[in-house]
LUMLUM-504724 format. One record per residue: residue in one letter; x, y, z of N, C-alpha, C in turn. Coordinates in steps of 0.001 Angstrom, whole numbers, plus 500000, padded with zeros to 6 digits. Example, Ala and Ser with C-alpha at 12.3 -4.5 7.8 and 13.67 -1.06 7.14 Angstrom:
REM LUMLUM-504724
a513190494310507800512300495500507800513200496700507800
s512850497750507080513670498940507140512900500030507870
***
This chain:
REM LUMLUM-504724
m372657183209201491372407182034202322373656181169202430
k374322180933201290375532180122201288376617180761202147
k376636182114202133377640182831202923377411182598204415
l376124182620204824375807182394206236376196180986206664
i375929180005205792376289178624206095377792178478206231
l378547179170205349380001179107205395380524179701206694
i379944180842207097380368181489208345380098180558209530
a378919179923209531378582179008210616379528177825210657
a379893177322209472380812176182209406382176176553209957
i382632177776209661383921178236210174383886178344211691
l382763178900212207382643179034213664382648177678214339
i381897176736213772381819175415214379383151174699214294
s383914174948213238385218174300213122386191174790214171
n385964175997214695386854176563215700386366176317217127
k385117175918217257384559175674218587383798174351218550
i383853173595219599383188172302219629381692172473219858
i380864171699219149379439171687219448379271171006220804
a378539171648221694378468171205223085378034169755223220
q378782168963223954378428167590224276378078167501225758
i377400168520226245376993168548227641375680167792227781
v375678166770228606374458166011228875373576166787229843
a374180167368230863373435168109231870374362169096232574
g373754170131233111374516171104233875374726172401233116
p375467173302233768376155173073235035375233173199236236
m375674172641237346375045172864238630376076173487239554
l375681174585240173376519175205241183376255174482242496
c377275173864243057377118173088244292377394174001245479
y378214173583246401378481174440247551379414175587247156
v379256176725247837380138177876247660380532178358249045
e381823178372249318382327178818250612383137180109250453
h383886180488251486384681181716251432385791181628250387
r386496180480250355387682180344249521387583179221248494
e386390178614248369386273177445247507384834177306247006
a384697176742245815383380176469245254383441175173244453
a382293174510244328382205173279243549381199173475242427
v381603173073241221380747173183240044380652171808239398
w379427171407239037379164170084238481378713170190237031
i379092169193236227378637169109234842378680167643234426
e377869167276233446377881165917232912378082165968231397
v379018165161230894379314165137229464379191163707228944
d379093163572227607378950162231227045380301161616226692
e380253160414226126381475159641225900382299160153224728
k381774161100223959382514161615222813383604162602223217
v383528163098224431384475164111224901385690163434225517
n386876163905225153388121163332225680388695164143226835
k388528165481226777389066166357227810388030167434228139
v387896167706229431386971168739229888387704169654230856
g387526170940230670388138171915231561387154173005231937
i387459173715233004386664174864233421387594176054233576
k387198177177233026387923178436233181387119179330234112
y387782179971235062387081180847235996387945182058236308
w387283183166236591387993184421236811387118185372237618
v387762186345238250387024187393238946386180188128237913
k384935188371238248383996188955237300384550190229236661
n384464190281235345384906191428234531386409191674234624
n387175190640234983388627190788235057389265189497234532
t389334189354233233389837188119232621391331187923232833
t392036188928233337393466188741233619393674187784234795
t392600187524235566392695186607236709392288185189236327
k392154184905235038391606183628234580392499182456234973
n391846181413235498392489180142235817391782179030235057
t392495177931234807391910176784234130392181175523234932
l391122174743235158391248173430235773390820172382234764
m391600171322234629391262170237233726390846169010234538
y389797168341234088389376167103234733390364166002234365
k390867165288235386391918164303235159391418162857235229
g390128162687235457389586161335235518389286160767234142
a388843159519234109388521158856232843387169159333232327
l387064159434231015385819159831230359385455158762229340
n385042157612229832384788156503228921383414155890229092
n382550156528229858381199156031230028380238156773229111
k379022156248228984378039156923228149377822158342228635
n377671158495229940377561159810230560378565159898231701
n379162161069231865380243161238232829379970162452233715
p379449162234234943379280163359235870380633163792236437
i380882165088236405382182165630236796381972166761237795
t382792166793238821382770167906239772384118168593239772
f384117169893239550385323170711239641385315171449240977
i386392171355241731386561172113242965387470173294242660
l386929174500242758387696175712242455388318176226243752
p389647176181243893390302176503245174390831177934245226
e391236178337246424391982179580246658391287180794246051
l389971180891246271389200182014245762389285183197246728
l388939184352246260388851185542247098387490185578247779
m387441186043249006386188186110249749385305187236249240
n384003187034249380383015188061249043383268188638247649
t383523187749246716383905188165245366383086187418244332
s382630188120243306381886187501242214382849186915241197
y382555185693240788383364184995239784382486184629238588
q383140184497237444382501183990236240383239182732235796
y382522181852235098383175180637234618382505180131233347
q383262179354232579382749178682231399383563177410231178
f383126176568230248383754175268230043384458175194228691
e385435174299228632386054173958227363386114172439227248
m386030171951226019386086170511225777387052170230224633
d387938169303224890388959168941223899389710170169223403
g389992171077224329390801172247224030390072173386223364
k388759173284223203387988174332222546386831174758223434
e386436176022223311385312176512224083384033175816223633
v383144175603224583381832175069224252381113176104223394
f380440175645222360379744176556221443378236176319221526
p377393177326221805377808178699222074378379178841223486
a379361179696223632380060179844224905379192180627225886
k378715179957226938377898180612227938378719180831229190
i378561181983229803379294182339231012378333182309232198
y378753181636233275377956181516234486378649182263235618
e377913182495236722378458183305237819378158182682239178
f378977183066240165378689182788241568379446183814242403
k379100183903243669379777184828244581380168184086245839
t381415184236246273381904183576247476381334184236248731
k381430183517249852380892184016251105381709185176251661
e381013185982252432381638187108253125382081186683254521
l383255187152254967383703186921256335383134188043257206
w381973187776257798381279188811258562381534188705260068
e381881187480260531382042187269261965383070188225262567
w382754188792263748383600189723264492383818191043263749
r383077191257262695383286192458261883382010193269261681
k380864192599261610379602193269261307378450192356261710
p377228192859261717376077191996262019375929190887260974
a375290189806261384375069188693260463374249189152259259
p374678188810258063373935189240256861372559188594256785
d371587189355256308370289188782255992370440187884254765
f369597186867254661369649185991253486368338185261253331
k368175184615252182366975183830251915367342182631251061
f366596181548251234366855180355250451365535179706250053
l365586178913248984364420178155248535364480176760249130
y363300176223249392363220174866249942362008174161249352
g362165172872249066361048172074248577361473170638248367
s360517169790247999360789168371247798359841167813246748
c360145166600246293359282165823245408359224166393243989
v360155165919243148360202166309241733360109165030240903
y358941164784240336358720163625239466358654164121238027
l359592163675237201359601164036235792359153162825234982
n358100162986234199357495161871233484358458161246232479
d358383159929232374359197159144231442358328157948231054
s357521158107230006356410157196229718356824155734229601
t358037155449229143358473154061228999358466153328230333
y358769154043231413358935153420232714357853153808233715
d357005154760233366355947155186234280354836154151234353
r354077154222235424352907153360235550351818153823234586
p350947152898234142349865153279233221348920154295233860
g348223155013232989347248155972233483347757157399233454
k347129158232234236347477159648234280348915159829234745
p349715160612234013351110160832234431351175161423235837
y352122160927236619352243161384238003352986162719238097
g353853162970237150354573164239237160353644165398236851
q353807166484237575352957167651237413353810168925237410
n353462169856236531354029171207236552355554171264236616
p356280170673235645357740170826235645358177172280235529
a357264173142235045357574174573234961357785175186236344
m357413174457237409357690174938238760359179175192238951
l360003174389238293361451174569238415361891175898237808
e361206176331236760361492177660236195361085178750237170
k359957178550237843359530179520238851360570179626239963
m361154178495240331362196178515241344363430179260240837
a363764179052239574364918179742239007364714181254239018
d363479181686238812363181183127238761363128183773240145
a362913182970241180362735183513242528364051184064243074
e363963185119243833365149185718244448365553184905245675
a366783184416245694367270183624246823368778183470246709
d369414183101247827370865182941247865371306181514247591
f370470180524247903370783179129247610369494178323247654
t369578177057247237368426176162247231368746174911248034
i367783174469248833367876173185249531366806172264248966
w367253171105248477366350170086247950366095169066249060
g364812168925249441364468168212250660364150166740250506
g364535166126249381364316164694249208363291164379248138
d363319163134247628362516162747246464362778163727245331
n364050164061245165364455165005244126364395164365242747
l364219163055242715363856162284241535363154161028242029
y362517160301241115361754159112241503362265157890240749
l362914156995241487363314155720240916362071154862240691
r361922154331239471360806153442239156361226151990239387
e360254151066239258360540149647239454361657149171238525
a361641149660237282362671149252236320364015149918236603
d364028150873237510365274151567237862365950150898239053
f365220150790240177365876150336241403366101148827241445
s365815148132240332366112146702240275367529146416239793
s368269147449239357369632147223238856370462148483238998
a371775148289239009372698149428239084372577150301237841
s372441149682236663372339150468235441371020151229235387
g369964150658235965368696151367236017368765152594236908
i369413152457238047369574153604238950370407154686238285
a371498154299237642372348155272236951371571155973235845
y370738155225235130369914155826234068369011156906234634
r368314156606235736367361157576236269368052158844236733
y369164158714237430369878159905237889370319160760236712
s370858160126235671371332160880234507370164161436233699
h369140160635233489367991161054232686367310162286233267
d367007162238234560366293163351235156367150164602235249
r368429164438235534369292165611235617369429166293234248
a369299165521233178369428166092231838368161166808231378
a367066166675232129365809167294231725365949168814231669
k365380169382230634365479170831230427364954171609231630
a363918171075232272363301171787233392364283172050234523
y365274171151234684366224171275235793367371172250235506
q367688172473234247368961173092233907369183174463234542
r368238175339234372368463176720234814368459176852236327
v367522176179236998367417176346238447368675175856239157
l369349174868238592370559174345239217371777175221238974
s371710176089237976372880176888237613372889178277238238
v371742178751238720371668180155239126372119180413240552
r372199179362241394372598179565242795373119178242243358
p373827178267244488374308177022245103373161176089245475
n373458174772245467372455173751245751372955172781246815
y372081172467247776372352171494248817371170170522248851
a371414169267249217370329168299249119370464167180250147
t369314166609250489369257165310251130368341164449250286
w368121163189250688367217162345249928366111161809250807
d365128161185250167364119160421250881364001159078250158
d362876158396250287362822157024249772362980156923248256
h362398157839247473362340157638246028363649157915245301
d364502158738245842365824158907245229366864158021245919
y366392157216246874367232156226247555366939154812247053
g365663154503246882365283153153246481363787153045246272
p363169151916246641361722151732246495360942152612247467
n359644152665247276358767153410248165358924152908249600
d359046153833250544359175153523251974360382152635252273
s361434152737251489362586151838251633363390152127252891
n364176151120253303364933151206254541366347150666254336
h367040150379255426368445149990255328368652148641254657
s367579147871254457367716146560253825367754146627252302
f367561147792251704367593147901250244368947147435249724
d368922146435248859370169145762248480371102146614247636
l370572147621246941371426148454246091371627149852246676
k371531149959247994371662151290248594373048151887248364
q374079151056248246375412151579247989375507152161246588
v374716151614245665374693152137244298374049153521244269
t372886153657244919372252154973244932373087155964245741
y373762155474246764374672156335247527375745156915246604
n376333156074245759377369156546244839376787157474243780
c375572157180243301374929158072242334374644159431242960
y374161159415244203373904160679244895375182161511244972
k376283160886245348377549161615245454377976162167244092
n377685161434243017378058161879241679377182163017241169
y375926163067241637374980164035241084374598165152242049
f374882165010243324374683166088244288375955166251245113
p377027166742244512378300166861245233378173167762246471
q378648167254247598378688168002248849380126167990249366
k380393168755250398381746168755250965382052167452251674
t381044166898252357381245165658253110379998164784252972
y380180163497253304379069162549253294379242161641254515
g378309161714255461378419160890256651379687161180257424
n380116160222258225381325160409259027382602160086258273
n382522159133257349383761158726256675383583158483255183
g382488158995254613382306158899253180381753157593252673
i381312156702253561380754155437253101379464155067253826
d379003155895254733377921155460255618376765156446255681
g376279156878254553375151157793254546375531159161254020
i374505160000253788374749161279253115374587162474254046
y374455162238255347374250163362256255375471164284256281
q375201165564256464376255166581256463375703167857257088
t376559168823257308376122170118257813376856171231257080
f376195172379256970376849173567256416376258174799257098
k376988175899257022376563177148257648376347178229256599
y375421179125256902375227180310256067374798181442256987
s375586182515257035375347183626257948375236183079259365
d374154183394260091374029182943261473373110181731261598
a372991180969260514372196179739260536373084178539260213
q372724177388260759373413176151260440372370175115260017
f372727174331259014371810173353258435372371171952258650
f371527171082259182371906169702259458371105168826258497
m371760168359257455371111167609256388371118166129256757
m369956165601257122369872164262257683369594163205256612
d370052161991256890369813160829256043368801159936256760
d367558159911256266366505159158256949366256157780256332
r367231157270255544367031155985254869368150154979255105
f369387155415255096370529154501255066370551153556256262
y370148154035257440370169153227258669368775152853259157
r367781153204258426366402153118258900365890151678258978
s365213151357260079364522150078260196363207150130259421
a362650148965259145361379148889258430360267149567259225
n359378150267258514358239150906259174357397149914259958
e357326148672259453356434147681260036356868147205261422
i358112147413261786358573147035263126357890147943264152
p357293147391265191356570148234266151357495149197266889
g357014150428267050357803151424267772357733151252269265
i356661150590269724356473150356271156356191148874271376
i356892148272272313356692146870272678356484146796274187
n355368146204274581355033146074276011355064147416276730
g354550148423276027354440149743276631355719150547276663
k356808150017276093358082150727276110358577150947274678
a359297152040274480359855152339273165360826151243272742
n360672150777271528361514149711270991362886150273270625
q363897149967271396365236150499271185365895149931269924
d365325148853269394365909148225268208365347148784266905
k364391149697266991363827150315265784364532151647265549
s365387151682264546366207152874264309365692153687263130
y365931154967263202365547155907262135366805156519261532
y367572157206262345368863157736261923369998156747262166
g369844155903263162370914155011263569371814155690264586
k372466154904265422373269155451266522374378156373266045
q375096155989265002376230156799264554375777158174264084
q374696158205263299374204159491262812373589160309263943
m372889159653264846372297160361265973373373160965266869
d374427160226267136375533160770267932376145161979267250
w376294161886265919376840163027265152375937164240265275
l374624164032265120373684165147265198373722165804266572
k373746164999267613373773165555268974375015166416269183
s376164165902268786377406166661268960377390167937268129
a376877167837266908376843169011266030375890170074266564
l374763169647267106373798170609267643374325171322268875
i374888170564269811375287171175271079376506172072270908
s377301171826269876378486172661269650378215173825268707
s377012173900268158376690174962267210376399176270267935
n376941177360267407376637178692267935375685179452267021
a375049178757266084374128179392265142372863179856265863
v372321180975265438371059181459265994369925180515265612
f369930180065264349368907179144263858369574177847263427
k368996176751263880369534175421263592368454174626262852
f368583174566261539367603173879260706367989172410260551
i367128171523261033367330170091260837366479169678259641
v367149169332258542366470169040257278366316167530257145
n365079167076257021364798165645257020363874165301255859
g364095164149255232363253163758254109361789163627254472
g361487163094255659360108162914256114359790163795257302
q358516163828257664358080164682258759358626164198260103
v358620165121261066359192164842262386358142164944263489
l357319165979263478356465166285264624355001165903264452
n354573165527263277353163165249263008352654164114263893
t351629164385264700351118163391265649350140162409265017
i349668162696263804348680161844263152349291160982262063
a350306161481261382350922160720260293351442159384260810
d351236158325260014351722157015260443352910156594259593
k353647155654260094354755154970259411355954155865259086
e355788156837258204356935157542257646357401158745258470
c356797159000259587357183160129260436358150159659261529
l359103160519261883360055160172262943359338159807264236
r358178160389264474357415160074265687357090158580265810
s357005157891264665356693156460264692357879155622265137
y359023156251265235360246155590265718360492156121267128
d359682155626268057359544156247269377360865156432270107
a361730155433270067362968155510270841363836156679270368
e364042156780269069364911157852268571364221159208268635
f362908159244268408362191160515268534362311161051269955
n362018160207270929362095160643272331363522161028272709
d364487160273272216365890160552272509366278161930272003
l365896162237270752366256163531270168365549164677270879
m364256164526271149363521165592271824364081165830273227
n364366164749273938364928164890275293366299165557275247
y367083165219274256368417165814274145368326167319273895
i367445167719272995367291169141272675366804169919273888
t365824169372274599365260170105275736366188170073276946
t366762168920277254367649168805278418368867169707278284
n369396169791277080370590170612276863370271172051276468
k368984172384276491368527173757276241369131174326274955
i368969173563273897369497173978272593368487174909271935
n368866176148271747367985177162271176367964177097269649
g366880177619269071366845177900267642366595176732266731
v366091175594267238365884174411266399364590174543265594
i364685174317264290363530174266263392363710173059262476
f362650172292262289362701171147261381362139171543260017
l362820171111258960362324171247257593362143169840257033
s360991169560256447360709168215255960359975168258254626
g359837167079254008359173166981252713358279165759252659
d358239165102251483357650163775251319356145163739251115
r355355164613251735353926164371251921353052164756250725
h353540165483249778352762165936248615351656166912249002
f351889167627250057351170168825250451352079169558251431
s351801170832251645352646171628252537351856172042253780
e352582172166254900351968172555256154353068172841257177
m352685173423258302353607173604259411352976173039260677
h353779172278261428353332171742262715354059172450263852
k353366172557264966353944173171266158353554172342267368
i354546171991268193354256171281269432354846172066270601
s354154172006271721354595172722272922355104171734273954
t356183172117274615356769171315275683356889172192276924
p356327171794278065356398172615279277357839173025279616
g358033174308279869359350174820280249360313174974279092
f359833174752277869360690174861276690359943175686275648
y360647176078274603359984176835273537359245175884272585
d358314176427271796357575175631270821358501175173269701
l358361173921269308359128173378268191358267173359266940
y358885173695265796358178173782264517358763172789263524
d357881172226262713358270171354261605357547171864260359
f358314172448259427357740173004258199357937172009257067
t356822171538256504356840170576255400356508171298254108
c357340171096253075357073171713251778357146170639250699
s356016170416249993355916169351249001354550169480248310
p354439169122247016355491168712246086355835169843245131
i357070169830244649357461170806243629356817170444242296
a357039169216241828356537168826240506356147167354240500
s355293166980241436354784165610241510353282165665241751
g352650164498241750351238164449242061350951164978243451
v349748165498243653349347166112244915348464165142245693
y348694165051247008347905164180247870346687164942248392
a345509164327248275344267164963248717344115164794250229
v344934165492250974344891165375252432343563165870252986
d342861166717252227341560167218252674340498166123252702
k340813164975252105339892163835252121340421162700253012
s341362163010253868341974161992254719341765162320256194
k342210161396257038342091161591258486342946162743258977
e343928163166258161344848164230258586344321165630258317
f343157165723257681342675167056257322342503167942258559
v341986167349259622341901168062260906343058167566261756
n344010168439261999345233168030262686345530169019263815
p345551168568265051345686169490266192347019170206266271
t348073169658265641349376170320265739349691171194264528
r348807171215263537349044172042262353348788173511262664
v349715174369262262349528175807262420348371176246261524
e347449176973262075346250177373261346346610178122260054
g345979177701258972346182178371257685347385177906256905
s348182176991257474349430176610256810349258175517255762
l348111174822255751347924173727254803347770174271253392
f348605173752252475348468174105251056348515172820250242
i347495172626249404347395171429248570347586171852247120
g348721171545246561349040171933245188350542171979245013
n350996172056243773352433172169243528352944173493244069
n354080173434244767354586174638245419356043174443245820
f356684175550246144357973175540246819357934176642247857
s358952176712248684358954177735249729360195178602249631
r360052179810250147361203180696250329361269181043251808
i362429180815252385362632181048253809363679182140253967
s363332183194254680364210184360254811364587184580256261
i365829184958256483366326185292257827366791186737257782
s366272187539258706366598188969258706366472189536260110
g366907190802260262366754191501261529368068191843262200
a367977192713263192369141193143263958369602192040264907
k370800192186265440371332191214266384370390191047267565
n370165189798267962369264189412269049367791189652268727
e367503190116267511366122190335267082365883189712265707
r366600188643265421366469187992264128365119187275264020
k364666187066262810363417186345262596363513185498261337
v362686184451261304362578183582260147361206183798259528
n361194184020258235359944184207257507359765183051256524
f358614182393256573358293181291255675357257181753254653
e357477181424253395356517181708252337356262180435251534
i355024180166251194354674179125250241354313179801248926
i354932179345247834354755179958246522354182178910245573
d353118179254244861352417178267244038352935178249242594
a352233177496241741352672177294240360352630178576239531
n351893179574239992351850180860239302352882181844239839
g353691181388240778354675182266241378354082183198242417
e352858182897242885352183183749243853352356183222245276
k352536184138246199352665183767247611351292183381248151
k351187182160248709349905181657249196349803181633250719
w350924181734251399350913181679252871352223182255253377
e352187182869254537353384183479255119353313183359256629
y354474183163257248354514182984258702355875183431259213
n355888184158260336357123184647260939357344184016262307
i358592183671262595358983183204263925360156184056264393
n359976184766265467361041185610266001362045184777266790
q363276185239266811364354184547267527363971184289268980
a363321185240269608362963185098271027362035183914271263
l361220183572270262360276182461270407360950181102270265
l362227181099269881362975179856269758364074179785270808
s363866180474271915364835180490273008364209179906274264
v364985179160275016364496178547276238364123179630277236
p362895179593277786362482180614278759363422180663279958
k363722181870280407364605182039281559363807182143282854
***
């Protein structure tokens, strides 16, 4: 026994006991670059990442973090440059000049340059929203609102190329959004939860937010600490870009194979829900949802996109005709503007992805002379479930038959098929990892009739 203790002491003396608060999280991965996130505590003086082509340690490179490490928790993003395309890499961390003990090796693969060379690769991604992790000190009394954190393990086990987090990826409580330190606590606390660790490390992650990871319930542009949550979001969900100039919202876009994703910010510029959408029979032009700057960006990005599928990812629903307040439809001026822009400019392949509602469903609306538009809502991953079957929305004329699912779930969305015959497949997966619903949309059904 003493011998084993001595051996362990020698090993620990040569390697640092891990001071990792959370992570790693694999962020975006492109052809020649990747971003990796980790959070460490204040005891660490130096943090580095080593990365190399898989099974070829002679290609090993080391990047050292050059920022200050003097806070209780320190979120860090490493940008790995000049990578080889379509290549698997491995990486691990070192702290204060020593390997993290036990030394764990993680992997990722860079994108393939397929354009002008071969058909668009098939791929699949996970999508979902609403992750409430219980924290009894700050939770409301009564039954805990967080449900099934093991859902995150189910997501980690699912086969997919990347994950999109659709908003309410954490829940700021009253004691959180009342101060900058409270907001910082919630972002760090939830990211450090064991349930999150594996799912964030196994594949690239992209995210937008909704009200609860932005501020109070149903919050809008008047939230006084929105710049604080904006900075926390950037620290904990690193993306390539944020808004137009890095200070005005979290909207961004990225491409994967023949699809493009438009990650929208439905809070930073949003007017209060209580402002009427229609005044004297006309759409209220002063009630904003995305705001002019973001809307102009979206229009330009959509019309210039050559992607077969154009996924507009929004924290709240877009097409639901019955939902009140939190749906884009309640912001009549911007809703009509966006719909008119898409139809007038004959933009093919638009699909909306949304969250927020604590149940999952798909809506479909028809427009004369245009293709049917779809809005797929997936919620909640690990939060309380809304009993929509006991509400006015249970019978909904725009809901695709059979698509309503009430329970903790996430979705897997797959794109496959030959050129000009691509299709999107939607799956809802429950807490047991079982597929509960499936739906296919062919490329031809998302094209303007000739």
